[in-house]
MARLUM-407949 format. One record per residue (C-alpha): residue number from 1; residue in one letter; x, y, z. Coordinates in nm, 2 decimals. Each point is the difference from the previous one (the first is absolute). Example, Ala and Ser with C-alpha at 12.3 -4.5 7.8 and 13.67 -1.06 7.14 Angstrom:
# residues 2
<pt i="1" aa="A" px="1.23" py="-0.45" pz="0.78"/>
<pt i="2" aa="S" px="0.14" py="0.34" pz="-0.07"/>
This chain:
# residues 380
<pt i="1" aa="X" px="0.00" py="0.00" pz="0.00"/>
<pt i="2" aa="X" px="0.13" py="0.34" pz="-0.09"/>
<pt i="3" aa="X" px="0.03" py="0.28" pz="0.26"/>
<pt i="4" aa="X" px="-0.28" py="0.26" pz="0.03"/>
<pt i="5" aa="X" px="-0.13" py="0.27" pz="0.23"/>
<pt i="6" aa="X" px="-0.31" py="0.22" pz="0.03"/>
<pt i="7" aa="X" px="0.06" py="0.37" pz="-0.09"/>
<pt i="8" aa="X" px="-0.29" py="0.16" pz="0.18"/>
<pt i="9" aa="X" px="-0.18" py="-0.02" pz="0.34"/>
<pt i="10" aa="X" px="0.00" py="-0.24" pz="0.28"/>
<pt i="11" aa="X" px="-0.35" py="-0.16" pz="0.01"/>
<pt i="12" aa="X" px="-0.04" py="0.03" pz="0.37"/>
<pt i="13" aa="X" px="0.11" py="0.24" pz="0.28"/>
<pt i="14" aa="X" px="0.12" py="-0.17" pz="0.32"/>
<pt i="15" aa="X" px="-0.10" py="0.17" pz="0.32"/>
<pt i="16" aa="X" px="-0.25" py="0.23" pz="-0.19"/>
<pt i="17" aa="X" px="-0.18" py="0.07" pz="0.33"/>
<pt i="18" aa="X" px="0.31" py="0.18" pz="0.13"/>
<pt i="19" aa="X" px="0.05" py="0.22" pz="-0.31"/>
<pt i="20" aa="X" px="-0.16" py="0.33" pz="-0.08"/>
<pt i="21" aa="X" px="-0.27" py="0.02" pz="-0.27"/>
<pt i="22" aa="X" px="0.24" py="0.21" pz="-0.21"/>
<pt i="23" aa="X" px="0.26" py="-0.27" pz="0.01"/>
<pt i="24" aa="X" px="-0.25" py="-0.26" pz="-0.09"/>
<pt i="25" aa="X" px="-0.14" py="0.20" pz="-0.28"/>
<pt i="26" aa="X" px="0.34" py="0.04" pz="-0.16"/>
<pt i="27" aa="X" px="0.09" py="-0.36" pz="0.06"/>
<pt i="28" aa="X" px="-0.30" py="-0.11" pz="-0.21"/>
<pt i="29" aa="X" px="0.09" py="0.23" pz="-0.29"/>
<pt i="30" aa="X" px="-0.29" py="0.22" pz="0.12"/>
<pt i="31" aa="X" px="-0.27" py="-0.26" pz="-0.07"/>
<pt i="32" aa="X" px="-0.04" py="-0.32" pz="0.20"/>
<pt i="33" aa="X" px="-0.14" py="-0.17" pz="-0.31"/>
<pt i="34" aa="X" px="0.36" py="0.00" pz="-0.14"/>
<pt i="35" aa="X" px="0.08" py="-0.26" pz="0.26"/>
<pt i="36" aa="X" px="-0.23" py="-0.25" pz="-0.18"/>
<pt i="37" aa="X" px="0.19" py="-0.03" pz="-0.32"/>
<pt i="38" aa="X" px="0.34" py="0.02" pz="0.17"/>
<pt i="39" aa="X" px="-0.11" py="-0.29" pz="0.22"/>
<pt i="40" aa="X" px="-0.12" py="-0.19" pz="-0.30"/>
<pt i="41" aa="X" px="0.33" py="0.05" pz="-0.18"/>
<pt i="42" aa="X" px="0.19" py="-0.12" pz="0.31"/>
<pt i="43" aa="X" px="-0.21" py="-0.32" pz="-0.01"/>
<pt i="44" aa="X" px="0.05" py="-0.05" pz="-0.37"/>
<pt i="45" aa="X" px="0.38" py="0.02" pz="-0.03"/>
<pt i="46" aa="X" px="0.29" py="-0.16" pz="0.17"/>
<pt i="47" aa="X" px="0.19" py="0.31" pz="0.10"/>
<pt i="48" aa="X" px="0.36" py="-0.06" pz="0.12"/>
<pt i="49" aa="X" px="0.07" py="0.34" pz="0.14"/>
<pt i="50" aa="X" px="-0.19" py="0.24" pz="0.23"/>
<pt i="51" aa="X" px="-0.23" py="0.27" pz="-0.15"/>
<pt i="52" aa="X" px="0.15" py="0.33" pz="-0.07"/>
<pt i="53" aa="X" px="-0.22" py="0.31" pz="-0.04"/>
<pt i="54" aa="X" px="-0.01" py="0.26" pz="-0.27"/>
<pt i="55" aa="X" px="0.16" py="0.26" pz="0.22"/>
<pt i="56" aa="X" px="0.33" py="-0.20" pz="0.03"/>
<pt i="57" aa="X" px="0.31" py="0.17" pz="-0.12"/>
<pt i="58" aa="X" px="0.17" py="-0.10" pz="-0.32"/>
<pt i="59" aa="X" px="0.29" py="-0.18" pz="0.17"/>
<pt i="60" aa="X" px="-0.24" py="-0.23" pz="0.18"/>
<pt i="61" aa="X" px="-0.17" py="-0.09" pz="-0.32"/>
<pt i="62" aa="X" px="0.33" py="-0.06" pz="-0.18"/>
<pt i="63" aa="X" px="0.10" py="-0.25" pz="0.27"/>
<pt i="64" aa="X" px="-0.31" py="-0.21" pz="-0.05"/>
<pt i="65" aa="X" px="0.02" py="-0.34" pz="-0.17"/>
<pt i="66" aa="X" px="-0.24" py="-0.15" pz="-0.25"/>
<pt i="67" aa="X" px="-0.33" py="0.11" pz="-0.15"/>
<pt i="68" aa="X" px="-0.19" py="0.30" pz="0.15"/>
<pt i="69" aa="X" px="-0.37" py="-0.06" pz="0.03"/>
<pt i="70" aa="X" px="-0.21" py="0.32" pz="0.00"/>
<pt i="71" aa="X" px="-0.36" py="-0.02" pz="0.12"/>
<pt i="72" aa="X" px="-0.17" py="0.29" pz="-0.17"/>
<pt i="73" aa="X" px="-0.34" py="0.18" pz="0.00"/>
<pt i="74" aa="X" px="-0.17" py="0.28" pz="-0.19"/>
<pt i="75" aa="X" px="0.31" py="0.19" pz="-0.08"/>
<pt i="76" aa="X" px="-0.08" py="0.08" pz="-0.37"/>
<pt i="77" aa="X" px="-0.20" py="0.33" pz="-0.01"/>
<pt i="78" aa="X" px="0.00" py="0.37" pz="0.03"/>
<pt i="79" aa="X" px="0.00" py="-0.01" pz="0.39"/>
<pt i="80" aa="X" px="0.37" py="-0.07" pz="0.05"/>
<pt i="81" aa="X" px="0.34" py="0.00" pz="-0.16"/>
<pt i="82" aa="X" px="0.21" py="-0.31" pz="0.07"/>
<pt i="83" aa="X" px="0.31" py="0.12" pz="-0.18"/>
<pt i="84" aa="X" px="0.19" py="0.00" pz="0.33"/>
<pt i="85" aa="X" px="-0.02" py="-0.38" pz="-0.01"/>
<pt i="86" aa="X" px="0.18" py="-0.01" pz="-0.34"/>
<pt i="87" aa="X" px="0.35" py="0.04" pz="0.15"/>
<pt i="88" aa="X" px="-0.06" py="-0.26" pz="0.26"/>
<pt i="89" aa="X" px="-0.12" py="-0.25" pz="-0.26"/>
<pt i="90" aa="X" px="0.29" py="0.08" pz="-0.22"/>
<pt i="91" aa="X" px="0.24" py="-0.07" pz="0.28"/>
<pt i="92" aa="X" px="-0.14" py="-0.35" pz="0.08"/>
<pt i="93" aa="X" px="0.29" py="-0.24" pz="-0.07"/>
<pt i="94" aa="X" px="-0.21" py="-0.27" pz="-0.15"/>
<pt i="95" aa="X" px="-0.34" py="-0.05" pz="-0.17"/>
<pt i="96" aa="X" px="-0.34" py="0.13" pz="0.12"/>
<pt i="97" aa="X" px="-0.36" py="-0.13" pz="0.01"/>
<pt i="98" aa="X" px="-0.29" py="0.24" pz="0.05"/>
<pt i="99" aa="X" px="-0.35" py="-0.13" pz="0.11"/>
<pt i="100" aa="X" px="-0.34" py="0.17" pz="0.01"/>
<pt i="101" aa="X" px="0.07" py="0.33" pz="-0.18"/>
<pt i="102" aa="X" px="-0.32" py="0.19" pz="-0.07"/>
<pt i="103" aa="X" px="-0.12" py="0.31" pz="-0.18"/>
<pt i="104" aa="X" px="-0.23" py="0.25" pz="0.17"/>
<pt i="105" aa="X" px="-0.28" py="0.18" pz="-0.18"/>
<pt i="106" aa="X" px="-0.37" py="0.04" pz="0.02"/>
<pt i="107" aa="X" px="-0.26" py="-0.26" pz="-0.09"/>
<pt i="108" aa="X" px="-0.01" py="0.14" pz="-0.35"/>
<pt i="109" aa="X" px="0.35" py="-0.14" pz="-0.04"/>
<pt i="110" aa="X" px="0.15" py="0.30" pz="-0.17"/>
<pt i="111" aa="X" px="0.37" py="-0.02" pz="-0.05"/>
<pt i="112" aa="X" px="0.16" py="0.19" pz="0.30"/>
<pt i="113" aa="X" px="0.27" py="0.26" pz="-0.03"/>
<pt i="114" aa="X" px="0.30" py="-0.20" pz="0.13"/>
<pt i="115" aa="X" px="0.31" py="0.20" pz="0.10"/>
<pt i="116" aa="X" px="0.32" py="-0.06" pz="-0.20"/>
<pt i="117" aa="X" px="0.18" py="-0.10" pz="0.32"/>
<pt i="118" aa="X" px="-0.25" py="-0.29" pz="0.05"/>
<pt i="119" aa="X" px="0.04" py="-0.11" pz="-0.36"/>
<pt i="120" aa="X" px="0.38" py="0.01" pz="0.03"/>
<pt i="121" aa="X" px="-0.02" py="-0.21" pz="0.32"/>
<pt i="122" aa="X" px="-0.22" py="-0.26" pz="-0.18"/>
<pt i="123" aa="X" px="0.25" py="-0.01" pz="-0.29"/>
<pt i="124" aa="X" px="0.29" py="-0.06" pz="0.24"/>
<pt i="125" aa="X" px="-0.19" py="-0.28" pz="0.16"/>
<pt i="126" aa="X" px="-0.05" py="-0.17" pz="-0.34"/>
<pt i="127" aa="X" px="0.37" py="0.03" pz="-0.06"/>
<pt i="128" aa="X" px="0.06" py="-0.21" pz="0.31"/>
<pt i="129" aa="X" px="-0.16" py="-0.31" pz="-0.15"/>
<pt i="130" aa="X" px="0.19" py="-0.32" pz="0.02"/>
<pt i="131" aa="X" px="-0.03" py="-0.07" pz="-0.37"/>
<pt i="132" aa="X" px="-0.26" py="0.07" pz="-0.26"/>
<pt i="133" aa="X" px="-0.27" py="-0.10" pz="0.25"/>
<pt i="134" aa="X" px="-0.26" py="0.24" pz="0.13"/>
<pt i="135" aa="X" px="0.10" py="0.11" pz="0.35"/>
<pt i="136" aa="X" px="-0.29" py="0.25" pz="0.08"/>
<pt i="137" aa="X" px="-0.33" py="-0.15" pz="0.11"/>
<pt i="138" aa="X" px="-0.29" py="0.24" pz="-0.03"/>
<pt i="139" aa="X" px="-0.35" py="0.00" pz="0.16"/>
<pt i="140" aa="X" px="-0.20" py="-0.02" pz="-0.32"/>
<pt i="141" aa="X" px="-0.05" py="0.09" pz="-0.36"/>
<pt i="142" aa="X" px="-0.07" py="0.37" pz="0.06"/>
<pt i="143" aa="X" px="0.35" py="0.04" pz="0.16"/>
<pt i="144" aa="X" px="0.15" py="-0.18" pz="-0.29"/>
<pt i="145" aa="X" px="-0.18" py="0.23" pz="-0.24"/>
<pt i="146" aa="X" px="0.13" py="0.31" pz="0.18"/>
<pt i="147" aa="X" px="0.35" py="-0.13" pz="-0.01"/>
<pt i="148" aa="X" px="-0.04" py="-0.09" pz="-0.37"/>
<pt i="149" aa="X" px="-0.11" py="0.36" pz="-0.06"/>
<pt i="150" aa="X" px="0.32" py="0.13" pz="0.15"/>
<pt i="151" aa="X" px="0.22" py="-0.27" pz="-0.18"/>
<pt i="152" aa="X" px="0.12" py="-0.16" pz="0.33"/>
<pt i="153" aa="X" px="-0.18" py="-0.33" pz="-0.03"/>
<pt i="154" aa="X" px="0.27" py="-0.22" pz="-0.15"/>
<pt i="155" aa="X" px="0.05" py="-0.21" pz="0.32"/>
<pt i="156" aa="X" px="-0.35" py="0.02" pz="0.13"/>
<pt i="157" aa="X" px="-0.24" py="-0.30" pz="0.08"/>
<pt i="158" aa="X" px="-0.35" py="0.01" pz="0.15"/>
<pt i="159" aa="X" px="0.01" py="-0.21" pz="0.32"/>
<pt i="160" aa="X" px="-0.25" py="0.17" pz="0.23"/>
<pt i="161" aa="X" px="0.09" py="0.02" pz="0.37"/>
<pt i="162" aa="X" px="0.18" py="-0.25" pz="0.22"/>
<pt i="163" aa="X" px="-0.27" py="0.04" pz="0.27"/>
<pt i="164" aa="X" px="-0.22" py="-0.23" pz="-0.20"/>
<pt i="165" aa="X" px="0.22" py="-0.29" pz="0.11"/>
<pt i="166" aa="X" px="0.02" py="0.04" pz="0.38"/>
<pt i="167" aa="X" px="-0.23" py="-0.29" pz="0.04"/>
<pt i="168" aa="X" px="0.13" py="-0.31" pz="-0.19"/>
<pt i="169" aa="X" px="-0.33" py="-0.19" pz="0.03"/>
<pt i="170" aa="X" px="-0.11" py="-0.08" pz="-0.35"/>
<pt i="171" aa="X" px="-0.36" py="-0.04" pz="0.11"/>
<pt i="172" aa="X" px="-0.01" py="0.36" pz="0.14"/>
<pt i="173" aa="X" px="-0.24" py="0.13" pz="-0.26"/>
<pt i="174" aa="X" px="-0.25" py="-0.27" pz="0.07"/>
<pt i="175" aa="X" px="0.02" py="0.06" pz="0.37"/>
<pt i="176" aa="X" px="-0.07" py="0.37" pz="-0.05"/>
<pt i="177" aa="X" px="-0.30" py="-0.08" pz="-0.22"/>
<pt i="178" aa="X" px="-0.14" py="-0.23" pz="0.27"/>
<pt i="179" aa="X" px="0.00" py="0.28" pz="0.25"/>
<pt i="180" aa="X" px="-0.19" py="0.22" pz="-0.24"/>
<pt i="181" aa="X" px="-0.31" py="-0.21" pz="0.06"/>
<pt i="182" aa="X" px="-0.06" py="0.16" pz="0.34"/>
<pt i="183" aa="X" px="-0.05" py="0.38" pz="0.05"/>
<pt i="184" aa="X" px="0.27" py="0.17" pz="0.20"/>
<pt i="185" aa="X" px="-0.04" py="0.08" pz="0.37"/>
<pt i="186" aa="X" px="0.33" py="0.18" pz="0.07"/>
<pt i="187" aa="X" px="0.18" py="0.23" pz="-0.24"/>
<pt i="188" aa="X" px="0.36" py="0.13" pz="-0.01"/>
<pt i="189" aa="X" px="0.08" py="0.32" pz="-0.21"/>
<pt i="190" aa="X" px="0.35" py="0.09" pz="-0.11"/>
<pt i="191" aa="X" px="-0.05" py="0.38" pz="0.03"/>
<pt i="192" aa="X" px="0.03" py="0.26" pz="-0.27"/>
<pt i="193" aa="X" px="0.18" py="0.34" pz="0.00"/>
<pt i="194" aa="X" px="-0.16" py="0.30" pz="0.16"/>
<pt i="195" aa="X" px="0.11" py="0.22" pz="-0.30"/>
<pt i="196" aa="X" px="-0.20" py="-0.22" pz="-0.24"/>
<pt i="197" aa="X" px="-0.29" py="0.24" pz="0.04"/>
<pt i="198" aa="X" px="-0.19" py="-0.14" pz="-0.30"/>
<pt i="199" aa="X" px="-0.02" py="-0.33" pz="0.19"/>
<pt i="200" aa="X" px="-0.12" py="0.14" pz="0.33"/>
<pt i="201" aa="X" px="-0.36" py="-0.13" pz="-0.04"/>
<pt i="202" aa="X" px="0.13" py="-0.35" pz="-0.06"/>
<pt i="203" aa="X" px="0.23" py="0.02" pz="0.30"/>
<pt i="204" aa="X" px="-0.28" py="0.11" pz="0.22"/>
<pt i="205" aa="X" px="-0.22" py="-0.29" pz="-0.11"/>
<pt i="206" aa="X" px="0.29" py="-0.24" pz="0.07"/>
<pt i="207" aa="X" px="0.05" py="0.15" pz="0.34"/>
<pt i="208" aa="X" px="-0.38" py="-0.05" pz="0.07"/>
<pt i="209" aa="X" px="0.04" py="-0.37" pz="-0.10"/>
<pt i="210" aa="X" px="0.29" py="-0.03" pz="0.24"/>
<pt i="211" aa="X" px="-0.22" py="0.14" pz="0.28"/>
<pt i="212" aa="X" px="-0.29" py="-0.23" pz="-0.09"/>
<pt i="213" aa="X" px="0.21" py="-0.32" pz="-0.01"/>
<pt i="214" aa="X" px="0.24" py="0.08" pz="0.29"/>
<pt i="215" aa="X" px="0.27" py="0.00" pz="-0.28"/>
<pt i="216" aa="X" px="0.35" py="0.11" pz="-0.05"/>
<pt i="217" aa="X" px="0.13" py="0.32" pz="-0.16"/>
<pt i="218" aa="X" px="0.36" py="-0.05" pz="-0.11"/>
<pt i="219" aa="X" px="0.25" py="0.27" pz="-0.07"/>
<pt i="220" aa="X" px="0.23" py="0.00" pz="-0.30"/>
<pt i="221" aa="X" px="0.09" py="0.35" pz="-0.09"/>
<pt i="222" aa="X" px="0.06" py="0.30" pz="0.04"/>
<pt i="223" aa="X" px="0.16" py="0.10" pz="0.33"/>
<pt i="224" aa="X" px="-0.33" py="0.13" pz="0.15"/>
<pt i="225" aa="X" px="-0.16" py="-0.34" pz="-0.06"/>
<pt i="226" aa="X" px="0.29" py="-0.16" pz="0.19"/>
<pt i="227" aa="X" px="-0.07" py="0.23" pz="0.29"/>
<pt i="228" aa="X" px="-0.38" py="-0.06" pz="-0.02"/>
<pt i="229" aa="X" px="0.02" py="-0.38" pz="0.00"/>
<pt i="230" aa="X" px="0.28" py="-0.02" pz="0.26"/>
<pt i="231" aa="X" px="-0.20" py="0.18" pz="0.27"/>
<pt i="232" aa="X" px="0.17" py="0.33" pz="-0.05"/>
<pt i="233" aa="X" px="-0.28" py="0.20" pz="-0.17"/>
<pt i="234" aa="X" px="-0.01" py="0.26" pz="0.27"/>
<pt i="235" aa="X" px="0.37" py="0.08" pz="-0.07"/>
<pt i="236" aa="X" px="-0.09" py="0.14" pz="-0.34"/>
<pt i="237" aa="X" px="-0.03" py="0.38" pz="-0.03"/>
<pt i="238" aa="X" px="-0.35" py="0.14" pz="-0.04"/>
<pt i="239" aa="X" px="0.01" py="0.03" pz="-0.38"/>
<pt i="240" aa="X" px="0.12" py="-0.36" pz="-0.04"/>
<pt i="241" aa="X" px="-0.25" py="-0.13" pz="0.25"/>
<pt i="242" aa="X" px="-0.29" py="0.17" pz="-0.17"/>
<pt i="243" aa="X" px="0.11" py="-0.11" pz="-0.35"/>
<pt i="244" aa="X" px="0.00" py="-0.36" pz="0.11"/>
<pt i="245" aa="X" px="-0.33" py="0.03" pz="0.18"/>
<pt i="246" aa="X" px="-0.17" py="0.18" pz="-0.30"/>
<pt i="247" aa="X" px="0.12" py="-0.29" pz="-0.22"/>
<pt i="248" aa="X" px="-0.11" py="-0.28" pz="0.22"/>
<pt i="249" aa="X" px="-0.27" py="0.11" pz="0.24"/>
<pt i="250" aa="X" px="-0.10" py="0.36" pz="-0.06"/>
<pt i="251" aa="X" px="-0.32" py="0.00" pz="0.21"/>
<pt i="252" aa="X" px="0.15" py="-0.14" pz="0.32"/>
<pt i="253" aa="X" px="0.13" py="0.19" pz="0.30"/>
<pt i="254" aa="X" px="0.37" py="0.02" pz="0.04"/>
<pt i="255" aa="X" px="-0.01" py="-0.21" pz="0.31"/>
<pt i="256" aa="X" px="-0.20" py="-0.28" pz="-0.17"/>
<pt i="257" aa="X" px="0.24" py="0.00" pz="-0.30"/>
<pt i="258" aa="X" px="0.30" py="-0.05" pz="0.23"/>
<pt i="259" aa="X" px="-0.18" py="-0.28" pz="0.18"/>
<pt i="260" aa="X" px="-0.09" py="-0.16" pz="-0.33"/>
<pt i="261" aa="X" px="0.35" py="0.01" pz="-0.14"/>
<pt i="262" aa="X" px="0.15" py="-0.14" pz="0.32"/>
<pt i="263" aa="X" px="-0.26" py="-0.28" pz="0.00"/>
<pt i="264" aa="X" px="0.01" py="-0.10" pz="-0.37"/>
<pt i="265" aa="X" px="0.34" py="0.12" pz="-0.11"/>
<pt i="266" aa="X" px="0.28" py="-0.24" pz="-0.07"/>
<pt i="267" aa="X" px="0.35" py="0.03" pz="-0.15"/>
<pt i="268" aa="X" px="0.25" py="-0.27" pz="-0.09"/>
<pt i="269" aa="X" px="0.38" py="-0.01" pz="-0.04"/>
<pt i="270" aa="X" px="0.03" py="-0.36" pz="-0.11"/>
<pt i="271" aa="X" px="-0.21" py="-0.19" pz="-0.25"/>
<pt i="272" aa="X" px="-0.07" py="-0.33" pz="0.19"/>
<pt i="273" aa="X" px="-0.16" py="0.20" pz="0.29"/>
<pt i="274" aa="X" px="-0.21" py="0.20" pz="-0.26"/>
<pt i="275" aa="X" px="-0.12" py="-0.33" pz="-0.16"/>
<pt i="276" aa="X" px="-0.06" py="-0.16" pz="0.33"/>
<pt i="277" aa="X" px="-0.22" py="0.30" pz="0.10"/>
<pt i="278" aa="X" px="-0.21" py="-0.05" pz="-0.32"/>
<pt i="279" aa="X" px="-0.09" py="-0.35" pz="0.11"/>
<pt i="280" aa="X" px="-0.26" py="0.15" pz="0.24"/>
<pt i="281" aa="X" px="-0.19" py="0.16" pz="-0.29"/>
<pt i="282" aa="X" px="-0.23" py="-0.12" pz="-0.28"/>
<pt i="283" aa="X" px="0.05" py="0.27" pz="-0.25"/>
<pt i="284" aa="X" px="0.29" py="0.24" pz="-0.09"/>
<pt i="285" aa="X" px="-0.09" py="0.31" pz="-0.20"/>
<pt i="286" aa="X" px="0.16" py="0.33" pz="-0.08"/>
<pt i="287" aa="X" px="0.20" py="0.21" pz="-0.24"/>
<pt i="288" aa="X" px="0.35" py="-0.15" pz="0.09"/>
<pt i="289" aa="X" px="0.09" py="-0.28" pz="-0.24"/>
<pt i="290" aa="X" px="0.27" py="-0.16" pz="0.22"/>
<pt i="291" aa="X" px="-0.23" py="0.01" pz="0.31"/>
<pt i="292" aa="X" px="-0.26" py="-0.18" pz="-0.22"/>
<pt i="293" aa="X" px="0.24" py="-0.26" pz="-0.15"/>
<pt i="294" aa="X" px="0.11" py="-0.10" pz="0.35"/>
<pt i="295" aa="X" px="-0.36" py="-0.08" pz="0.08"/>
<pt i="296" aa="X" px="-0.02" py="-0.23" pz="-0.30"/>
<pt i="297" aa="X" px="0.32" py="-0.17" pz="0.11"/>
<pt i="298" aa="X" px="-0.16" py="-0.10" pz="0.33"/>
<pt i="299" aa="X" px="-0.29" py="-0.14" pz="-0.20"/>
<pt i="300" aa="X" px="-0.25" py="0.28" pz="0.08"/>
<pt i="301" aa="X" px="-0.23" py="0.16" pz="-0.26"/>
<pt i="302" aa="X" px="0.14" py="0.34" pz="-0.08"/>
<pt i="303" aa="X" px="-0.09" py="0.29" pz="-0.22"/>
<pt i="304" aa="X" px="0.21" py="0.29" pz="-0.12"/>
<pt i="305" aa="X" px="-0.16" py="0.34" pz="-0.06"/>
<pt i="306" aa="X" px="0.18" py="0.11" pz="-0.31"/>
<pt i="307" aa="X" px="0.08" py="0.37" pz="-0.04"/>
<pt i="308" aa="X" px="0.31" py="0.02" pz="-0.22"/>
<pt i="309" aa="X" px="0.20" py="-0.19" pz="-0.27"/>
<pt i="310" aa="X" px="0.23" py="-0.18" pz="0.25"/>
<pt i="311" aa="X" px="-0.28" py="-0.16" pz="0.20"/>
<pt i="312" aa="X" px="-0.19" py="-0.08" pz="-0.32"/>
<pt i="313" aa="X" px="0.30" py="-0.15" pz="-0.17"/>
<pt i="314" aa="X" px="0.09" py="-0.23" pz="0.29"/>
<pt i="315" aa="X" px="-0.36" py="-0.12" pz="0.05"/>
<pt i="316" aa="X" px="-0.01" py="-0.09" pz="-0.37"/>
<pt i="317" aa="X" px="0.34" py="-0.17" pz="0.00"/>
<pt i="318" aa="X" px="-0.06" py="-0.19" pz="0.32"/>
<pt i="319" aa="X" px="-0.37" py="-0.07" pz="-0.04"/>
<pt i="320" aa="X" px="-0.09" py="0.18" pz="0.32"/>
<pt i="321" aa="X" px="-0.37" py="0.09" pz="0.04"/>
<pt i="322" aa="X" px="-0.05" py="0.37" pz="-0.04"/>
<pt i="323" aa="X" px="-0.27" py="0.27" pz="-0.04"/>
<pt i="324" aa="X" px="0.07" py="0.34" pz="-0.16"/>
<pt i="325" aa="X" px="-0.02" py="0.29" pz="0.25"/>
<pt i="326" aa="X" px="-0.24" py="0.18" pz="-0.24"/>
<pt i="327" aa="X" px="-0.27" py="-0.26" pz="0.07"/>
<pt i="328" aa="X" px="0.00" py="0.08" pz="0.37"/>
<pt i="329" aa="X" px="0.00" py="0.38" pz="0.02"/>
<pt i="330" aa="X" px="-0.36" py="0.02" pz="0.11"/>
<pt i="331" aa="X" px="0.06" py="-0.23" pz="0.30"/>
<pt i="332" aa="X" px="-0.06" py="-0.37" pz="0.07"/>
<pt i="333" aa="X" px="-0.09" py="-0.26" pz="0.26"/>
<pt i="334" aa="X" px="0.20" py="-0.31" pz="0.09"/>
<pt i="335" aa="X" px="-0.25" py="-0.21" pz="-0.19"/>
<pt i="336" aa="X" px="0.04" py="0.21" pz="-0.31"/>
<pt i="337" aa="X" px="0.37" py="-0.01" pz="0.03"/>
<pt i="338" aa="X" px="0.00" py="-0.38" pz="0.05"/>
<pt i="339" aa="X" px="-0.21" py="-0.04" pz="-0.32"/>
<pt i="340" aa="X" px="0.28" py="0.18" pz="-0.19"/>
<pt i="341" aa="X" px="0.24" py="-0.29" pz="0.06"/>
<pt i="342" aa="X" px="0.07" py="-0.19" pz="-0.32"/>
<pt i="343" aa="X" px="0.23" py="-0.29" pz="0.05"/>
<pt i="344" aa="X" px="0.07" py="-0.29" pz="-0.23"/>
<pt i="345" aa="X" px="0.20" py="-0.27" pz="0.18"/>
<pt i="346" aa="X" px="0.11" py="-0.18" pz="-0.31"/>
<pt i="347" aa="X" px="0.11" py="0.31" pz="-0.17"/>
<pt i="348" aa="X" px="0.19" py="0.11" pz="0.31"/>
<pt i="349" aa="X" px="0.17" py="-0.34" pz="0.04"/>
<pt i="350" aa="X" px="0.10" py="-0.03" pz="-0.37"/>
<pt i="351" aa="X" px="0.14" py="0.36" pz="0.00"/>
<pt i="352" aa="X" px="0.20" py="-0.07" pz="0.32"/>
<pt i="353" aa="X" px="0.14" py="-0.31" pz="-0.16"/>
<pt i="354" aa="X" px="0.10" py="0.19" pz="-0.32"/>
<pt i="355" aa="X" px="0.16" py="0.29" pz="0.18"/>
<pt i="356" aa="X" px="0.19" py="-0.24" pz="0.24"/>
<pt i="357" aa="X" px="0.15" py="-0.17" pz="-0.31"/>
<pt i="358" aa="X" px="0.10" py="0.34" pz="-0.14"/>
<pt i="359" aa="X" px="0.17" py="0.09" pz="0.33"/>
<pt i="360" aa="X" px="0.19" py="-0.33" pz="0.00"/>
<pt i="361" aa="X" px="0.12" py="0.06" pz="-0.36"/>
<pt i="362" aa="X" px="0.09" py="0.36" pz="0.08"/>
<pt i="363" aa="X" px="0.21" py="-0.10" pz="0.30"/>
<pt i="364" aa="X" px="0.17" py="-0.28" pz="-0.18"/>
<pt i="365" aa="X" px="0.10" py="0.21" pz="-0.30"/>
<pt i="366" aa="X" px="0.14" py="0.26" pz="0.24"/>
<pt i="367" aa="X" px="0.20" py="-0.25" pz="0.20"/>
<pt i="368" aa="X" px="-0.20" py="0.07" pz="0.32"/>
<pt i="369" aa="X" px="-0.06" py="-0.29" pz="0.25"/>
<pt i="370" aa="X" px="-0.36" py="-0.03" pz="0.10"/>
<pt i="371" aa="X" px="-0.20" py="-0.22" pz="0.24"/>
<pt i="372" aa="X" px="-0.15" py="-0.32" pz="-0.13"/>
<pt i="373" aa="X" px="-0.36" py="0.08" pz="0.10"/>
<pt i="374" aa="X" px="-0.02" py="0.22" pz="-0.32"/>
<pt i="375" aa="X" px="0.08" py="-0.31" pz="-0.21"/>
<pt i="376" aa="X" px="-0.28" py="-0.18" pz="0.17"/>
<pt i="377" aa="X" px="-0.24" py="0.28" pz="-0.06"/>
<pt i="378" aa="X" px="0.10" py="0.02" pz="-0.36"/>
<pt i="379" aa="X" px="-0.05" py="-0.38" pz="-0.04"/>
<pt i="380" aa="X" px="0.36" py="-0.06" pz="-0.09"/>
């Protein structure tokens, strides 16, 4: 087996209870959902060296042995310039494999304006391929189309997201379908973002369902949502507090909102604990794709509320049940939301088998050692 290491985040934060929320926010890459695909990559590959983060200096990178594995997210878009990573990629002493790269745009899927720095970074990653093989795995066909538009798609392959394979059970899809026969009693919601003002009515309905079912409201991002779901809502300044309250529960008193967040709020800094928490619930629903996919991996019916290209693309690629946010703008009940779940167990299973095989071939062609459960899932 050739040497390899993860160039990204640690998928868990030891002693998280002793760290400040600011420290934890930065440790997750400012979104706890990032831990999901980092954990999935850790399970997939046989890394021979410890993880090194993006902030490491060039000398540390140059001393690393073997293939660098980069777990990625929605880095392709107008929202950020990743040119600063180009030098670090260029200074890696060996080859590189990138997984889960996605483009960010609206649901109309217009080609986003991508900064030149980001395009240069992608080009430098492609130049770190072991051979003529593709070494950049992308989330779906839309991302591939965007990269084709900018002429940086030479080493790109559609693979979806590693989180689809956290549970190696080949019967997973059928077990999810079986649970769809009974209406849900308890609901968990991976929370949205208080600045998504156009989704406020949806978030308020979800919060109402959490209240009705004694459910869970799980923080992912931004920093205010970390504070809110970690029992530190009262530490926000007045403007931040009111913005969160207006987004989630505008007609409650301040005191009730604090009590509600303390009772229902949850925040996780390792994926096994997050997935274990989900086992108490019958339905996972919300606008956060990774929070939803984790629900499916525990065998629980889950539904993503799609509001942009990145969530839509991953739902399509991974066969995750979804509903467009535009269908829910007038409000909804739990019963109405449950009726939106469209899940085909055979299609889900066949798709997982196909994508598992693609991951195996991808790793093999890039000289990356991976764990045998992937072969089993792919039927190899």
